[in-house]
DRENDO-1510 file (C-alpha; in Angstrom, 1 decimal, always signed):
<recs>
REC; n; res; u; v; w
REC; 1; MET; +91.6; +132.4; +102.6 .
REC; 2; ALA; +91.0; +132.4; +98.9 .
REC; 3; SER; +87.8; +134.0; +97.6 .
REC; 4; GLU; +85.4; +132.3; +95.3 .
REC; 5; ASP; +86.0; +135.0; +92.6 .
REC; 6; GLU; +89.6; +134.0; +92.1 .
REC; 7; GLN; +90.3; +132.4; +88.7 .
REC; 8; TYR; +92.4; +129.4; +88.2 .
REC; 9; HIS; +95.3; +129.7; +85.8 .
REC; 10; PRO; +96.3; +126.5; +84.0 .
REC; 11; LYS; +99.9; +125.2; +84.4 .
REC; 12; ASP; +102.0; +123.3; +81.9 .
REC; 13; ALA; +101.9; +119.7; +83.1 .
REC; 14; VAL; +104.4; +118.3; +80.5 .
REC; 15; LYS; +107.0; +120.9; +81.3 .
REC; 16; ALA; +106.7; +120.1; +85.0 .
REC; 17; ALA; +107.0; +116.4; +84.2 .
REC; 18; ILE; +110.2; +116.9; +82.2 .
REC; 19; ASN; +111.6; +119.1; +85.0 .
REC; 20; GLY; +110.7; +116.5; +87.7 .
REC; 21; THR; +112.2; +113.7; +85.6 .
REC; 22; MET; +115.5; +115.6; +85.1 .
REC; 23; ILE; +115.8; +116.4; +88.8 .
REC; 24; THR; +115.0; +112.9; +90.1 .
REC; 25; GLY; +117.1; +111.4; +87.3 .
REC; 26; ALA; +120.1; +113.4; +88.4 .
REC; 27; ALA; +119.6; +112.4; +92.0 .
REC; 28; GLY; +119.3; +108.8; +90.9 .
REC; 29; GLY; +122.5; +109.1; +88.9 .
REC; 30; LEU; +124.3; +110.4; +92.0 .
REC; 31; VAL; +123.0; +107.5; +94.2 .
REC; 32; SER; +123.9; +105.0; +91.4 .
REC; 33; ALA; +127.4; +106.4; +91.3 .
REC; 34; ILE; +127.7; +106.0; +95.1 .
REC; 35; GLN; +126.4; +102.4; +94.8 .
REC; 36; ASN; +128.9; +101.7; +92.0 .
REC; 37; THR; +131.9; +102.9; +94.1 .
REC; 38; LEU; +130.8; +100.8; +97.1 .
REC; 39; THR; +130.7; +97.4; +95.2 .
REC; 40; LYS; +133.1; +94.8; +96.4 .
REC; 41; ARG; +133.8; +93.6; +92.8 .
REC; 42; ASN; +136.0; +95.6; +90.5 .
REC; 43; VAL; +133.6; +97.2; +88.0 .
REC; 44; SER; +134.2; +99.8; +85.4 .
REC; 45; ALA; +132.9; +103.4; +85.4 .
REC; 46; TRP; +130.1; +102.2; +83.1 .
REC; 47; GLY; +128.8; +100.2; +86.1 .
REC; 48; VAL; +126.9; +103.3; +87.0 .
REC; 49; PHE; +124.6; +102.6; +84.1 .
REC; 50; THR; +125.0; +98.8; +83.6 .
REC; 51; ARG; +125.1; +97.5; +87.1 .
REC; 52; THR; +123.3; +100.0; +89.3 .
REC; 53; GLY; +121.6; +101.9; +86.6 .
REC; 54; GLY; +118.1; +100.9; +87.7 .
REC; 55; THR; +118.5; +103.3; +90.6 .
REC; 56; ILE; +118.5; +106.2; +88.2 .
REC; 57; ALA; +115.0; +105.1; +87.2 .
REC; 58; VAL; +113.5; +104.3; +90.6 .
REC; 59; PHE; +115.1; +104.7; +93.9 .
REC; 60; GLY; +115.8; +101.6; +96.0 .
REC; 61; ARG; +113.9; +98.7; +94.6 .
REC; 62; PRO; +116.0; +95.8; +95.8 .
REC; 63; TYR; +115.6; +92.2; +94.4 .
REC; 64; SER; +116.4; +90.5; +97.7 .
REC; 65; ILE; +118.1; +91.1; +101.0 .
REC; 66; GLY; +121.4; +89.7; +99.7 .
REC; 67; GLU; +121.3; +92.1; +96.7 .
REC; 68; ALA; +120.2; +95.2; +98.6 .
REC; 69; PHE; +121.6; +97.6; +96.1 .
REC; 70; MET; +120.6; +95.9; +92.9 .
REC; 71; SER; +117.7; +97.6; +91.2 .
REC; 72; CYS; +115.6; +96.7; +88.2 .
REC; 73; SER; +117.1; +98.2; +85.1 .
REC; 74; ASP; +114.0; +97.9; +82.9 .
REC; 75; ASP; +112.2; +100.8; +84.5 .
REC; 76; PRO; +111.6; +104.1; +82.6 .
REC; 77; ALA; +114.1; +106.8; +83.6 .
REC; 78; ALA; +113.2; +108.7; +86.8 .
REC; 79; ALA; +109.6; +107.5; +86.6 .
REC; 80; VAL; +108.7; +108.6; +90.1 .
REC; 81; GLY; +109.5; +112.3; +89.8 .
REC; 82; GLY; +107.9; +112.6; +86.3 .
REC; 83; THR; +104.8; +110.8; +87.3 .
REC; 84; TYR; +104.3; +112.9; +90.4 .
REC; 85; GLU; +104.8; +116.3; +88.7 .
REC; 86; PHE; +102.7; +115.4; +85.7 .
REC; 87; THR; +99.8; +114.0; +87.7 .
REC; 88; ARG; +99.8; +116.9; +90.2 .
REC; 89; PHE; +99.6; +119.5; +87.5 .
REC; 90; ALA; +97.2; +117.6; +85.3 .
REC; 91; SER; +94.8; +117.0; +88.1 .
REC; 92; ALA; +94.9; +120.6; +89.0 .
REC; 93; ASN; +94.2; +121.6; +85.4 .
REC; 94; LEU; +91.3; +119.1; +85.2 .
REC; 95; ARG; +89.8; +120.1; +88.5 .
REC; 96; GLU; +90.6; +123.8; +88.1 .
REC; 97; LYS; +91.7; +124.0; +91.7 .
REC; 98; ASP; +95.1; +124.2; +93.3 .
REC; 99; ASP; +94.8; +122.4; +96.6 .
REC; 100; SER; +96.3; +119.5; +98.5 .
REC; 101; LEU; +94.2; +116.8; +96.8 .
REC; 102; ASN; +96.3; +117.3; +93.6 .
REC; 103; THR; +99.4; +116.6; +95.7 .
REC; 104; ALA; +97.8; +113.5; +97.1 .
REC; 105; ILE; +96.8; +112.2; +93.7 .
REC; 106; GLY; +100.3; +112.8; +92.4 .
REC; 107; GLY; +101.8; +111.0; +95.4 .
REC; 108; PHE; +99.5; +108.1; +95.0 .
REC; 109; LEU; +100.4; +107.5; +91.4 .
REC; 110; ALA; +104.1; +108.1; +91.9 .
REC; 111; GLY; +104.1; +105.6; +94.7 .
REC; 112; SER; +102.4; +103.1; +92.6 .
REC; 113; VAL; +105.3; +103.2; +90.1 .
REC; 114; LEU; +107.4; +101.6; +92.8 .
REC; 115; GLY; +105.0; +98.6; +92.8 .
REC; 116; LEU; +105.4; +97.9; +89.1 .
REC; 117; ARG; +107.2; +94.7; +88.3 .
REC; 118; CYS; +109.8; +94.4; +85.6 .
</recs>
């Protein structure tokens, strides 16, 4: 159990947001490449960015049941990961506590990115 005398050390929220954005962007790029190879139409290699590129921004946001793998391409790149990491560290820095509430706040705001409309 942590004692009351323990000091909080601030963390770099911007660096964490960039790192989270890069990781989730790379994972989204992999998923987008898989979606591009599974299309029934003959699309070029650039289809990873032009046809299924919205997956790189936010994982799995389908328009309709018939277009289950089409995602909105107007979203900012890897918004979920960057939002989660930034919010988690920024709330920890503001509250000067490193507990599970910071993770909950980060998860709430990252989940709300999925509800944004394009």
